[in-house]
FIKOL-692797 format. One record per residue (C-alpha): x, y, z. Coordinates in nm, 3 decimals, padded with zeros to 5 digits. Layout:
! residues N
+---------+---------+---------+
!      px !      py !      pz !
+---------+---------+---------+
!       X !       Y !       Z !
...
+---------+---------+---------+
END
This chain:
! residues 428
+---------+---------+---------+
!      px !      py !      pz !
+---------+---------+---------+
!  01.112 ! -04.904 ! -02.702 !
!  00.780 ! -04.739 ! -02.601 !
!  00.792 ! -04.807 ! -02.244 !
!  01.154 ! -04.652 ! -02.252 !
!  01.027 ! -04.353 ! -02.393 !
!  00.712 ! -04.343 ! -02.166 !
!  00.967 ! -04.385 ! -01.929 !
!  01.162 ! -04.058 ! -02.052 !
!  00.878 ! -03.849 ! -02.086 !
!  00.799 ! -03.969 ! -01.727 !
!  01.127 ! -03.817 ! -01.624 !
!  01.121 ! -03.528 ! -01.821 !
!  00.809 ! -03.429 ! -01.697 !
!  00.927 ! -03.462 ! -01.312 !
!  01.247 ! -03.247 ! -01.394 !
!  01.046 ! -02.998 ! -01.549 !
!  00.875 ! -02.964 ! -01.205 !
!  01.150 ! -02.987 ! -01.051 !
!  01.279 ! -02.702 ! -01.209 !
!  00.946 ! -02.524 ! -01.216 !
!  00.973 ! -02.562 ! -00.816 !
!  01.336 ! -02.428 ! -00.767 !
!  01.284 ! -02.121 ! -01.017 !
!  00.948 ! -02.080 ! -00.810 !
!  01.150 ! -02.062 ! -00.505 !
!  01.446 ! -01.801 ! -00.611 !
!  01.138 ! -01.632 ! -00.805 !
!  00.958 ! -01.610 ! -00.475 !
!  01.266 ! -01.442 ! -00.327 !
!  01.288 ! -01.165 ! -00.614 !
!  00.924 ! -01.144 ! -00.630 !
!  00.849 ! -01.060 ! -00.264 !
!  01.120 ! -00.783 ! -00.269 !
!  01.010 ! -00.616 ! -00.550 !
!  00.637 ! -00.666 ! -00.425 !
!  00.524 ! -00.887 ! -00.737 !
!  00.281 ! -01.074 ! -00.532 !
!  00.064 ! -01.127 ! -00.831 !
!  00.268 ! -01.366 ! -01.006 !
!  00.330 ! -01.548 ! -00.740 !
! -00.060 ! -01.606 ! -00.712 !
! -00.068 ! -01.727 ! -01.040 !
!  00.255 ! -02.005 ! -01.024 !
!  00.040 ! -02.094 ! -00.758 !
! -00.276 ! -02.117 ! -00.922 !
! -00.106 ! -02.324 ! -01.209 !
!  00.002 ! -02.582 ! -00.946 !
! -00.344 ! -02.614 ! -00.780 !
! -00.508 ! -02.678 ! -01.109 !
! -00.234 ! -02.927 ! -01.202 !
! -00.328 ! -03.112 ! -00.884 !
! -00.686 ! -03.071 ! -00.959 !
! -00.708 ! -03.188 ! -01.249 !
! -00.501 ! -03.512 ! -01.103 !
! -00.741 ! -03.557 ! -00.820 !
! -01.069 ! -03.477 ! -00.973 !
! -01.093 ! -03.511 ! -01.360 !
! -01.351 ! -03.766 ! -01.460 !
! -01.097 ! -03.922 ! -01.702 !
! -00.808 ! -03.865 ! -01.468 !
! -00.621 ! -04.251 ! -01.555 !
! -00.616 ! -04.109 ! -01.924 !
! -00.454 ! -03.784 ! -01.843 !
! -00.024 ! -03.767 ! -01.905 !
!  00.121 ! -03.528 ! -01.670 !
!  00.390 ! -03.484 ! -01.899 !
!  00.131 ! -03.339 ! -02.172 !
! -00.016 ! -03.093 ! -01.957 !
!  00.296 ! -02.930 ! -01.917 !
!  00.411 ! -02.924 ! -02.236 !
!  00.091 ! -02.779 ! -02.308 !
!  00.132 ! -02.510 ! -02.086 !
!  00.496 ! -02.478 ! -02.165 !
!  00.386 ! -02.429 ! -02.497 !
!  00.094 ! -02.164 ! -02.470 !
!  00.341 ! -01.988 ! -02.271 !
!  00.567 ! -01.932 ! -02.549 !
!  00.252 ! -01.850 ! -02.819 !
!  00.097 ! -01.605 ! -02.574 !
!  00.437 ! -01.407 ! -02.689 !
!  00.412 ! -01.322 ! -03.010 !
!  00.320 ! -01.525 ! -03.316 !
!  00.717 ! -01.638 ! -03.360 !
!  00.791 ! -01.783 ! -03.041 !
!  00.743 ! -02.125 ! -02.992 !
!  00.780 ! -02.459 ! -02.799 !
!  00.894 ! -02.709 ! -02.990 !
!  00.909 ! -03.086 ! -02.962 !
!  01.186 ! -03.316 ! -03.128 !
!  01.010 ! -03.375 ! -03.455 !
!  00.944 ! -03.012 ! -03.534 !
!  01.302 ! -02.927 ! -03.400 !
!  01.405 ! -03.129 ! -03.664 !
!  01.214 ! -03.003 ! -03.977 !
!  01.355 ! -02.617 ! -03.837 !
!  01.704 ! -02.809 ! -03.940 !
!  01.581 ! -02.950 ! -04.222 !
!  01.400 ! -02.638 ! -04.304 !
!  01.768 ! -02.384 ! -04.361 !
!  02.035 ! -02.721 ! -04.352 !
!  01.863 ! -02.945 ! -04.722 !
!  01.553 ! -03.040 ! -04.854 !
!  01.205 ! -03.140 ! -04.701 !
!  00.887 ! -03.303 ! -04.826 !
!  00.609 ! -02.973 ! -04.824 !
!  00.399 ! -02.797 ! -05.062 !
!  00.634 ! -02.470 ! -05.126 !
!  00.463 ! -02.282 ! -04.874 !
!  00.624 ! -01.967 ! -04.639 !
!  00.369 ! -01.916 ! -04.360 !
!  00.296 ! -01.683 ! -04.076 !
!  00.037 ! -01.587 ! -03.832 !
! -00.146 ! -01.284 ! -03.859 !
! -00.413 ! -01.213 ! -03.651 !
! -00.472 ! -01.576 ! -03.505 !
! -00.495 ! -01.676 ! -03.855 !
! -00.193 ! -01.872 ! -04.055 !
! -00.155 ! -01.665 ! -04.367 !
!  00.042 ! -01.724 ! -04.658 !
!  00.375 ! -01.540 ! -04.659 !
!  00.467 ! -01.629 ! -05.028 !
!  00.535 ! -01.980 ! -05.239 !
!  00.843 ! -02.101 ! -05.381 !
!  00.852 ! -02.081 ! -05.743 !
!  00.789 ! -02.409 ! -05.933 !
!  00.665 ! -02.587 ! -05.641 !
!  00.283 ! -02.763 ! -05.567 !
!  00.130 ! -02.416 ! -05.422 !
!  00.280 ! -02.203 ! -05.663 !
!  00.113 ! -02.436 ! -05.937 !
! -00.218 ! -02.501 ! -05.787 !
! -00.235 ! -02.092 ! -05.740 !
! -00.200 ! -02.056 ! -05.390 !
! -00.170 ! -01.664 ! -05.270 !
!  00.001 ! -01.426 ! -05.108 !
! -00.229 ! -01.325 ! -04.798 !
! -00.441 ! -01.659 ! -04.842 !
! -00.553 ! -01.750 ! -04.490 !
! -00.507 ! -02.142 ! -04.450 !
! -00.811 ! -02.221 ! -04.217 !
! -00.813 ! -02.635 ! -04.302 !
! -00.556 ! -02.866 ! -04.358 !
! -00.702 ! -03.253 ! -04.404 !
! -01.014 ! -03.197 ! -04.248 !
! -00.869 ! -03.025 ! -03.961 !
! -00.983 ! -02.631 ! -03.828 !
! -00.675 ! -02.485 ! -03.755 !
! -00.810 ! -02.310 ! -03.426 !
! -00.533 ! -02.179 ! -03.147 !
! -00.275 ! -02.387 ! -03.345 !
!  00.122 ! -02.288 ! -03.306 !
!  00.313 ! -02.178 ! -03.650 !
!  00.579 ! -02.494 ! -03.578 !
!  00.262 ! -02.732 ! -03.558 !
!  00.066 ! -02.621 ! -03.870 !
!  00.428 ! -02.611 ! -04.111 !
!  00.419 ! -02.956 ! -03.977 !
!  00.151 ! -03.050 ! -04.094 !
!  00.218 ! -02.909 ! -04.444 !
!  00.479 ! -03.107 ! -04.430 !
!  00.512 ! -03.515 ! -04.520 !
!  00.652 ! -03.737 ! -04.725 !
!  00.728 ! -03.643 ! -05.098 !
!  00.432 ! -03.773 ! -05.330 !
!  00.185 ! -03.742 ! -05.016 !
! -00.127 ! -03.567 ! -05.052 !
! -00.249 ! -03.293 ! -04.866 !
! -00.543 ! -03.127 ! -04.889 !
! -00.598 ! -02.753 ! -04.754 !
! -00.915 ! -02.505 ! -04.717 !
! -00.803 ! -02.128 ! -04.775 !
! -01.001 ! -01.799 ! -04.757 !
! -00.921 ! -01.552 ! -04.998 !
! -01.044 ! -01.238 ! -04.917 !
! -01.102 ! -01.096 ! -05.229 !
! -01.403 ! -01.281 ! -05.375 !
! -01.523 ! -01.346 ! -04.937 !
! -01.506 ! -01.740 ! -04.991 !
! -01.316 ! -02.070 ! -04.908 !
! -01.086 ! -02.264 ! -05.173 !
! -00.984 ! -02.598 ! -05.161 !
! -00.688 ! -02.800 ! -05.296 !
! -00.557 ! -03.105 ! -05.300 !
! -00.152 ! -03.044 ! -05.294 !
!  00.101 ! -03.345 ! -05.368 !
!  00.388 ! -03.308 ! -05.165 !
!  00.749 ! -03.270 ! -05.356 !
!  01.100 ! -03.279 ! -05.237 !
!  01.120 ! -02.892 ! -05.196 !
!  01.495 ! -02.823 ! -05.336 !
!  01.725 ! -02.511 ! -05.177 !
!  01.834 ! -02.385 ! -05.499 !
!  01.738 ! -01.977 ! -05.404 !
!  01.886 ! -01.779 ! -05.711 !
!  01.850 ! -01.773 ! -06.099 !
!  02.001 ! -01.491 ! -06.302 !
!  02.027 ! -01.340 ! -06.651 !
!  02.099 ! -01.117 ! -06.912 !
!  01.752 ! -00.921 ! -06.953 !
!  01.838 ! -00.934 ! -07.355 !
!  02.106 ! -00.946 ! -07.586 !
!  02.098 ! -00.549 ! -07.675 !
!  02.104 ! -00.377 ! -07.354 !
!  02.344 ! -00.428 ! -07.012 !
!  02.106 ! -00.496 ! -06.767 !
!  02.091 ! -00.810 ! -06.552 !
!  01.805 ! -00.957 ! -06.392 !
!  01.899 ! -01.124 ! -06.047 !
!  01.624 ! -01.346 ! -05.818 !
!  01.649 ! -01.463 ! -05.523 !
!  01.354 ! -01.661 ! -05.351 !
!  01.491 ! -01.741 ! -05.023 !
!  01.826 ! -01.642 ! -04.840 !
!  01.924 ! -02.061 ! -04.729 !
!  02.318 ! -02.112 ! -04.673 !
!  02.472 ! -02.161 ! -05.052 !
!  02.248 ! -01.837 ! -05.172 !
!  02.528 ! -01.576 ! -05.114 !
!  02.809 ! -01.807 ! -05.310 !
!  02.522 ! -01.832 ! -05.581 !
!  02.515 ! -01.459 ! -05.591 !
!  02.897 ! -01.439 ! -05.590 !
!  02.892 ! -01.624 ! -05.900 !
!  02.602 ! -01.418 ! -06.091 !
!  02.761 ! -01.152 ! -06.042 !
!  03.135 ! -01.258 ! -06.224 !
!  02.887 ! -01.347 ! -06.472 !
!  02.751 ! -01.054 ! -06.493 !
!  03.093 ! -00.856 ! -06.487 !
!  03.240 ! -01.078 ! -06.779 !
!  02.922 ! -00.992 ! -06.996 !
!  02.992 ! -00.650 ! -06.880 !
!  02.623 ! -00.596 ! -06.702 !
!  02.607 ! -00.253 ! -06.576 !
!  02.257 ! -00.187 ! -06.454 !
!  02.061 ! -00.463 ! -06.223 !
!  01.735 ! -00.554 ! -06.116 !
!  01.759 ! -00.764 ! -05.780 !
!  01.426 ! -00.940 ! -05.770 !
!  01.330 ! -01.006 ! -05.362 !
!  00.975 ! -01.006 ! -05.437 !
!  00.777 ! -01.328 ! -05.264 !
!  01.113 ! -01.369 ! -05.093 !
!  01.021 ! -01.458 ! -04.715 !
!  01.380 ! -01.394 ! -04.562 !
!  01.582 ! -01.695 ! -04.450 !
!  01.922 ! -01.662 ! -04.267 !
!  02.048 ! -01.339 ! -04.197 !
!  02.384 ! -01.390 ! -04.232 !
!  02.268 ! -01.504 ! -04.630 !
!  02.146 ! -01.181 ! -04.655 !
!  02.462 ! -00.972 ! -04.470 !
!  02.671 ! -01.155 ! -04.723 !
!  02.488 ! -01.087 ! -05.051 !
!  02.412 ! -00.739 ! -04.904 !
!  02.797 ! -00.706 ! -04.858 !
!  02.842 ! -00.732 ! -05.219 !
!  02.660 ! -00.414 ! -05.311 !
!  02.900 ! -00.162 ! -05.088 !
!  03.224 ! -00.080 ! -04.917 !
!  03.374 ! -00.261 ! -04.623 !
!  03.249 ! -00.192 ! -04.323 !
!  02.958 ! -00.035 ! -04.395 !
!  02.647 ! -00.109 ! -04.119 !
!  02.408 ! -00.315 ! -04.257 !
!  02.195 ! -00.430 ! -04.010 !
!  02.156 ! -00.377 ! -03.610 !
!  02.029 ! -00.630 ! -03.406 !
!  01.849 ! -00.492 ! -03.095 !
!  01.695 ! -00.696 ! -02.805 !
!  01.656 ! -00.638 ! -02.444 !
!  01.997 ! -00.751 ! -02.333 !
!  02.196 ! -00.455 ! -02.432 !
!  02.507 ! -00.704 ! -02.373 !
!  02.383 ! -00.877 ! -02.636 !
!  02.300 ! -00.606 ! -02.928 !
!  02.515 ! -00.599 ! -03.213 !
!  02.582 ! -00.467 ! -03.575 !
!  02.648 ! -00.672 ! -03.903 !
!  02.908 ! -00.497 ! -04.136 !
!  02.999 ! -00.548 ! -04.504 !
!  03.313 ! -00.753 ! -04.508 !
!  03.364 ! -00.875 ! -04.908 !
!  03.343 ! -00.568 ! -05.058 !
!  03.224 ! -00.491 ! -05.389 !
!  03.128 ! -00.815 ! -05.654 !
!  02.914 ! -00.550 ! -05.851 !
!  03.023 ! -00.189 ! -05.942 !
!  02.958 !  00.100 ! -05.749 !
!  02.916 !  00.292 ! -06.068 !
!  02.659 !  00.016 ! -06.199 !
!  02.267 !  00.132 ! -06.081 !
!  02.050 ! -00.112 ! -05.875 !
!  01.693 ! -00.159 ! -05.866 !
!  01.539 ! -00.359 ! -05.570 !
!  01.171 ! -00.513 ! -05.648 !
!  00.914 ! -00.581 ! -05.344 !
!  00.584 ! -00.647 ! -05.235 !
!  00.377 ! -00.748 ! -05.000 !
!  00.581 ! -01.104 ! -05.018 !
!  00.914 ! -00.962 ! -04.953 !
!  00.990 ! -01.023 ! -04.551 !
!  01.202 ! -01.088 ! -04.265 !
!  01.610 ! -01.101 ! -04.417 !
!  01.463 ! -00.953 ! -04.764 !
!  01.368 ! -00.652 ! -04.573 !
!  01.689 ! -00.627 ! -04.417 !
!  01.898 ! -00.618 ! -04.723 !
!  01.626 ! -00.416 ! -04.936 !
!  01.630 ! -00.150 ! -04.605 !
!  01.951 ! -00.127 ! -04.582 !
!  02.128 ! -00.082 ! -04.973 !
!  01.840 !  00.177 ! -05.006 !
!  01.952 !  00.324 ! -04.675 !
!  02.312 !  00.381 ! -04.816 !
!  02.159 !  00.505 ! -05.143 !
!  02.245 !  00.186 ! -05.291 !
!  01.945 !  00.120 ! -05.459 !
!  01.629 !  00.223 ! -05.548 !
!  01.294 !  00.045 ! -05.422 !
!  01.021 ! -00.045 ! -05.667 !
!  00.707 ! -00.275 ! -05.612 !
!  00.454 ! -00.215 ! -05.316 !
!  00.552 ! -00.236 ! -04.979 !
!  00.694 ! -00.521 ! -04.805 !
!  00.560 ! -00.762 ! -04.528 !
!  00.704 ! -00.605 ! -04.207 !
!  00.862 ! -00.967 ! -04.052 !
!  01.189 ! -00.780 ! -03.871 !
!  01.198 ! -00.951 ! -03.537 !
!  01.504 ! -01.223 ! -03.460 !
!  01.453 ! -01.551 ! -03.305 !
!  01.691 ! -01.763 ! -03.130 !
!  01.632 ! -02.171 ! -03.061 !
!  01.736 ! -02.278 ! -02.728 !
!  01.818 ! -02.663 ! -02.712 !
!  01.648 ! -02.807 ! -02.429 !
!  01.683 ! -03.195 ! -02.312 !
!  01.527 ! -03.444 ! -02.492 !
!  01.540 ! -03.293 ! -02.840 !
!  01.301 ! -03.017 ! -02.722 !
!  01.359 ! -02.642 ! -02.813 !
!  01.257 ! -02.276 ! -02.736 !
!  01.242 ! -02.062 ! -03.020 !
!  01.213 ! -01.678 ! -02.881 !
!  01.175 ! -01.371 ! -03.026 !
!  01.470 ! -01.201 ! -02.869 !
!  01.545 ! -00.855 ! -03.093 !
!  01.439 ! -00.634 ! -03.349 !
!  01.611 ! -00.540 ! -03.669 !
!  01.683 ! -00.182 ! -03.741 !
!  01.828 ! -00.078 ! -04.100 !
!  02.111 !  00.188 ! -04.109 !
!  01.897 !  00.463 ! -04.068 !
!  01.745 !  00.347 ! -03.745 !
!  01.381 !  00.232 ! -03.919 !
!  01.245 ! -00.047 ! -03.754 !
!  01.088 ! -00.341 ! -04.000 !
!  00.914 ! -00.490 ! -03.794 !
!  00.498 ! -00.404 ! -03.820 !
!  00.605 ! -00.132 ! -04.070 !
!  00.761 ! -00.297 ! -04.341 !
!  00.936 ! -00.071 ! -04.633 !
!  00.758 !  00.119 ! -04.887 !
!  00.898 !  00.178 ! -05.229 !
!  01.038 !  00.467 ! -05.406 !
!  00.838 !  00.392 ! -05.653 !
!  00.504 !  00.243 ! -05.621 !
!  00.395 ! -00.004 ! -05.925 !
!  00.114 ! -00.208 ! -05.822 !
!  00.046 ! -00.554 ! -05.961 !
! -00.207 ! -00.762 ! -05.822 !
! -00.121 ! -01.157 ! -05.638 !
! -00.303 ! -01.351 ! -05.852 !
! -00.060 ! -01.199 ! -06.175 !
!  00.253 ! -01.212 ! -06.002 !
!  00.207 ! -01.588 ! -05.929 !
!  00.070 ! -01.619 ! -06.269 !
!  00.364 ! -01.481 ! -06.424 !
!  00.628 ! -01.739 ! -06.212 !
!  00.473 ! -02.035 ! -06.432 !
!  00.587 ! -01.866 ! -06.734 !
!  00.930 ! -01.854 ! -06.899 !
!  01.188 ! -01.555 ! -06.811 !
!  01.128 ! -01.427 ! -07.195 !
!  00.715 ! -01.405 ! -07.165 !
!  00.767 ! -01.258 ! -06.793 !
!  00.964 ! -00.956 ! -06.880 !
!  00.775 ! -00.900 ! -07.143 !
!  00.434 ! -00.889 ! -06.925 !
!  00.580 ! -00.815 ! -06.551 !
!  00.486 ! -00.414 ! -06.545 !
!  00.711 ! -00.379 ! -06.253 !
!  00.984 ! -00.555 ! -06.385 !
!  00.949 ! -00.300 ! -06.750 !
!  00.923 ! -00.013 ! -06.492 !
!  01.249 ! -00.098 ! -06.362 !
!  01.420 ! -00.152 ! -06.743 !
!  01.310 !  00.184 ! -06.803 !
!  01.456 !  00.335 ! -06.527 !
!  01.804 !  00.222 ! -06.542 !
!  01.773 !  00.331 ! -06.913 !
!  01.732 !  00.654 ! -06.763 !
!  02.063 !  00.663 ! -06.563 !
!  01.988 !  01.037 ! -06.488 !
!  01.668 !  00.968 ! -06.374 !
!  01.793 !  00.705 ! -06.134 !
!  02.023 !  00.911 ! -06.028 !
!  01.805 !  01.219 ! -05.880 !
!  01.551 !  00.928 ! -05.711 !
!  01.890 !  00.739 ! -05.587 !
!  01.996 !  01.104 ! -05.397 !
!  01.614 !  01.194 ! -05.328 !
!  01.568 !  01.478 ! -05.512 !
!  01.342 !  01.314 ! -05.711 !
!  01.036 !  01.087 ! -05.638 !
!  00.887 !  00.916 ! -05.927 !
!  00.484 !  00.800 ! -05.950 !
!  00.339 !  00.537 ! -06.227 !
!  00.244 !  00.711 ! -06.498 !
! -00.117 !  00.618 ! -06.460 !
! -00.107 !  00.679 ! -06.120 !
! -00.213 !  01.017 ! -06.119 !
! -00.544 !  00.919 ! -06.325 !
! -00.646 !  00.732 ! -06.007 !
! -00.631 !  00.388 ! -06.152 !
! -00.443 !  00.156 ! -05.939 !
! -00.165 !  00.017 ! -06.170 !
+---------+---------+---------+
END
């Protein structure tokens, strides 16, 4: 079996070399026509370095040419941005599991920021959430290995493993300027992403939390909205805090429930104009148009969560309350390659209906209500009733929904509210 694997790897390396040579020949003609000689020299340089390593490196007999080529390809993809990557078969499988099923892990959503593995959010109830890992923490070490010059997908692969196995993390927390150590036991991370309940028996306000946009999310949200309708709910808090995104089509489906048909939800635009497209609402209202909606956001709200929040705010369907969002609004496509390999490539960016660029900018809330990251995650461990009582962002949203006239002025842009103690200079 090992022999067959080595033979396949060698054959794949030869195929890559052949394609590189063929591409080089084709590109050479184009480059000469365009006068782009520097690129040609760099391609020559790559091939010359490869040959020098094979002929002169002291441990040449231990060098796997296939691994060198894979490293070159991986480095080329990672140089583009934090989200593009060359995926070996095992990482490609992990990517599929993330959106299609359950997986063993610690419940962390991460991104690369300034070359460091940064926590976007943790999933409620998971080992990372229970241990107190926070949004903004920088993971600097996993099981004794420092995470220098590592790809995002490779780092995610290190965090995952068989449920019940342990993993040791070292994180740098800016507040306090120190490194913290955590020993976590991996668990089966479920893809349940929707929690819905009435705020209290004496009001008609519903609370709907979406932790991530997955395949079953839209159907679960639709079911919750039907229940709200039967219970005469006519004011909704849609909680997207700590939601790292997920599947775009799931976010589009959820957004559609709050809009009339054929409304632009998001524009996806990249280099190839022929591939640009718009996602529009299809389902039509599942939640009454006359009923107000407040969306809670924070620095852990990213990607598809920002698409939903930006769309409903731009179309005057909701008011955003909380803190500025993460600002991840780029689109990756996965190109499957021979042997189970894949190239994950950033090909486009998201634009909200009013042409706001999410990527790198994030979304500013209509009403800024600050909450410390530690407090947000600590409240996430509480029972709903206790959380509603202590969560300052939820309490502010309830106050606003109970004052429908004020809500309407904010929604229409006629009034901008500030946190009551903000004028006194408090951080809230």
